N, C-alpha and C positions, 0 to 999 in steps of 0.2 A: 903642394899647392901653388898656382900660380897667382904673384904678386902683383897687381895693376901698378900699370907706369902710364896714367892718362890724365888728362886736363878735361874737366865737364865745363861745358859752357852752356849758357841759353836757360839754366836754371835760376828759378828764384832758391837762395843758398840762405839758410839762417847760421848768419856769422854771428861769433860772441860780442861785437861791438852793439849789437841791434836785431831788429829786427828781421824778416826776410827780406832779402832785397836782390837785384839780378845781378849775380855776380860769377867768375870763372873759380873753379875749385881744382887744385892740383891734387896728385895722391901719386907718393912713389914711395918706393922701400915700406909699404906698409904704414905711411905714415900722410899727414896732410903736410903738404909743402908750403913754402912762402911766397911761393910765385911760378910761374910757367915753366918747368923744366925741360921741355923737349919732347914728352911722351905724346902718343895719341890723344887727337883734341875729338872728344865726342859731345857731339850736340843733344844736349836733354831738353829744348824748350819743349813747354808742357809739363814739367815737372818740378818737386821739389825736393832739396837736397837738406836731409835733417840730421842732426845727430843719433849715432844709434841708440836703440833703447837699451837701457841698461835697468834690467829686471832684480828687484832684490828680494822676491820673494814668491814662488810659485809651486803649486802642489799637482799642477794640471797634467804633469807626466805620467802620473799614477795608471791611469787608463793604456799607456803605452806599454809599462813594461809588465802588468798584469791585467790585461783585460777580461780575462777569465782564471777563476782558481785554479793555478797550478798550469794555465796555458803557454807562460811564459819562459821557456826552457833557455832560452838565449837572452840576457837580460842586456848584455852589451848592442845587440840589435834593437832593443825597445829604446836604449837610449839613443843613438844615431836617429831614430824617427821622430823622437823628442826633438832633437835640433833641427830637424825641417818643419817641423812647426814652429818653434820659436823664431827661426830665420824669416818663415814666410810672413810674421807679423812682426818683423823688423826689430827683432830682438838679437843685439847683437853681444850682450853680457848678462847669463842667468844663473841666477840662484834658483838650483834645485832643492827644494824644501822638504827633507825626509824626516818622516817620523820613527822615534825610537819610542812606542808607545806600550802601553798594556794593552789596547786595543787589538794589536796580534794583527796575523794576517801581512798584508803589504804595509801596515805600518808597526809591525814588530822588529825588535831586536835583531832576529836572525836577518829579516829580508833589508833593514837598513843595511847590513854589511855586505848583503850583495850588490845593491844598490851605489854603495860608494865605491866598490870595487870595479863594478861596472862603468861608474863616471871615469874613473882613472887608467882605465883600458883604452879607452877611445879619446881621452881629452886631446891626443895630438894626432886623431885621425878627423876632427872635425874642425869646423871653421869657427862657429859661436863658441864663445868663452863659456864653458860649464863651471859654475862654484859649488860644490856641496853646502849643505846647510844642515845641519843635524837640529830637530825639533825634539825634545828633550821632555818628558813628562816627567815632572818635578816628585810623583810620590813615588815613584820605583825606586824606593829604597834600596832593596836587593841589587841593582844595576850599580849602584854608583862606585863599588870598589873595581879602580883599576878602568874606569870610564875613558878620563883621561887621556891614557895611554892608547888605548880604542882610537878616540879621536884621531889622535896623531897617528895612528896606522893608516886609518882611511882618508888622511891628507884633508882633513874636514877644516877650514880656516874661520868657521862663524857658527854659532851657536846660541840657538832661541828655546828660552824655556817656557812651556806650556802645563796649564793644569786644567785637563777638560774632565776630572772627576765630578759627578753627580751629588758635590756634597750635599747640598740641602733634602734633597732626596734619602741619600743616605742617612742623614740624621735624623730624618724622620722615620726612620724605617721601612720607606716605600721603595716598589723596586724602581729603576730609572726605565725611562721610556725607551722601546726598540732595543731592549734587553736580550730578547732570543734574537734575532737576526746578528745585533753586536758578538755574541758568544758565538754562533755560527760560525760567522767570519773568522773567527780567531780559534777555530777548531776545538770549543769548549763548549760543554753543555750549558744550558743558561744558571744551574746551581752552582756549579763550581766558579762560572764567570761572576756572580750576584759574591759568591764569598772572596772572591779575591779584591773585589771594589771594596767590599765593608772592611776589608784587613788593611786596605791601604788607606782609608777613610781614617780609620781608629788609629793610625799612626802619625797623622798628620803633624802632630807637635813636635815629630822629630826631623821634619823636612827643612825647616830655615837652619838649623846648624850644618845638616849634611848639604845644603846648598853653599852656605857660607865658603867649607873646605873646597866644595869641587871647582867653585869659580875662582877661587884663588888658584887653584891649581891649573886651570885654564887662562888666567890671564898672564899669569908666570910663563905660560908655553907662547903668548902672542895671539891668542885667539879670542876674535869678535864675539861679543855676547849681547844678547838682546832680551828683552821679555815679549810676551803676546798678551793681549787682551786685557793690558792694566785697566783698572776702572776707580781708582781712588789715588791721590795725592801721595796717599801715606805707602800704598804698594809701588809705585812708580820710586820713591826716593829709597825703598828697601832695595830695589832691583839697581840703582844708580849706586848704592852705597856698596855693591856685591861686583861693581865693575862694568853693568850691563847698563850700556850709554845709550840703546835703542830700541824704541818704545814701537813694536808692532802692533799695529789696528788696538790703538786704545779706544776701549768701548765708552768714555765720557768724555766731555769736556774738562771736566776736572782733572783727570789724569795726563789728558793731553797738554792742556796748559800746564802743568807743572814740569813737563818734559821741557815744555818750552823756556819755560821760567830758570830752569837750571842747565838750560846749554844742550839736552839729550836730542836725538834725531827721533823723528815723527814719520813712520812710514803707515799710509794708509790704504786702503783697497782700492784700486782701479773699477773693479765691478760694481762697488758702493758708490762711485761718481756715476757710472754709466745708466745705474737704475733709478737713482736719484735718491738712494737710502741704502742703510743696512738691511741685508734680507734677515737678519737675527733681530732687529729692532733697535739695534745700538745707534751711537751719535754718526749722524751724517757727515759723511766725506764733504761734500758740497758745504756744510755749516763751517766746517773744521777749517778747511782751506780757504774761506771766507774771512775766518778768525786769524788768519796766517799760522795755522798752526799744521803744517804739512812739508816736507823736507823732499818727500819721495812718494811716487804711486808705485804699488806692485802687481801684478797680475793674479794674485792671490790663487784662483782655481780659474782662470779661464787667459787665456794667452793673449786674445786679441782686445783687451780691455785696454792695457796701458796707451794705446795708440788713440783708440777710440774717447778715452777719457780726457787726455790731452786736447783733443782736438774739440771735445765739446764744451772744456774749461774755455777755450778761446773763442770758440762759436757765442756763447751763452755771453761774453762780456766779462766774466768772473775775474779773468788773469787775459792778458794781451798774450801775444800767440809764444813768443820767446820765455815770459815765464810759465805760460800752460806747457809747453816742451821740455823746460829745464826740469820740470818733477818727474819726469821720465827717463831724463839723460844726464844733466850735470848733478842733479839734486843728488839722484842715488849714487853716483859715484863719488861724490864728496861724503856720503856717509858710510862706504865701505874704502875710504881714503886710496879710490881708483885714480890716482892724479894723471894716470895717463890716458884718461878716455873720458866721456859727457861733452865734449863741445869739439868744433873745427878749428880749433885753434893751432896754428903751424906748430909742427913737431909731437902733434900727438897722435895717437892711433887712429888710424883711417876706417873708424867705424862709422858707417853712417845708413840711413834709408832714405830710399827714394821713392815719393807718393806720386802717383797720378795726381794733377793740380787740380782738376776736375772732380774727381770722384773719391781722391785721398785713398785710394788702396794702396797696398805695397806693390812695388812695380819691381823694386831689387832692394836686397840688401850686402853691405858690404862688411866684412869684419877684419881689421888689419890688413886691411885692402885688396881683401880677397873675397869672390862673391862666395855666398852662403846662400841666396836666394834670387832668381830672375824668372821674370815669367810676363808672357804678353808682347807686345810692341817694342818694348824696350831693350830686347834683346836684339833685335836687327840692327840699333844704334850700336851696341858694343860688339857685334861680331863683324858688321861690314867694313 
């Protein structure tokens, strides 16, 4: 793939030292260079040049890999189509969050294995950096044995723990909502699906010890760990003790404050910002950001949202432009210790997104100096 050797002029560039300023930016050998190197000069007047978006958690790819039950026979083709959408939304590094869940279907263990194999098979063929994440349902006790080995074989560097069992309903002996539809998606009868949920709920007392062992195995292998939907300070402390220092989408200010006090990383959902609140009635991301309780914004289920959320935060005045954009670039890069990206410092990967200065639409995206997306009038400037 062609790596650009160019100097971009005329654009407003978000440089590490401050906000947007009219500056030149040279990229060569896949990295940002300290000065003009003699490559071709491209006039980008009327555009903004920003660090590429690092998306720490997104499951919007599900519709690409299984648009209808059984319809996707070539999983790798689905991942390639995912990359096109990511690039069109300015995302240069994407964590693909794949469930390993009792929900079955596209979220079942067998499907997870196929997804991870497909990601590995196309990683060298796409421009966007694709990072697999396993979202493990903690009450699947029968799946613990050998899981650390399977994660290593899948080349998964990042594991997040979920518990989506409807415990309150099950404790009351009531059927969970949407039981029939969920069972059919998993290929089970409603009766067998309910029986499985009840069995996992009844064994909930065994889960903490099993998690302790699993987390020790994963941290020993250098796997990054996080928790999902923390609700209390105590819950966050339990995960931290296991080595899970990332709090994805804490549901309450209490959990987020506990994470911040202990130095844990906090990831919030961009759709929450764009919507002005959680669709589930959880803590407002806007409120948490105003309280300083956010290190990174993730796409969650909607890839256009990180860009839109950062722009909204800047437009609202809640954060200045540099701080708002940091929540989708340098902030998430720090969370995953990706020291080679997230800003336009000289020597870092030439990961950048170019926005139309008037509409703020994505005009082009480059990852490691290679074009992953380009559309409209800007293309003429690059090829002329």
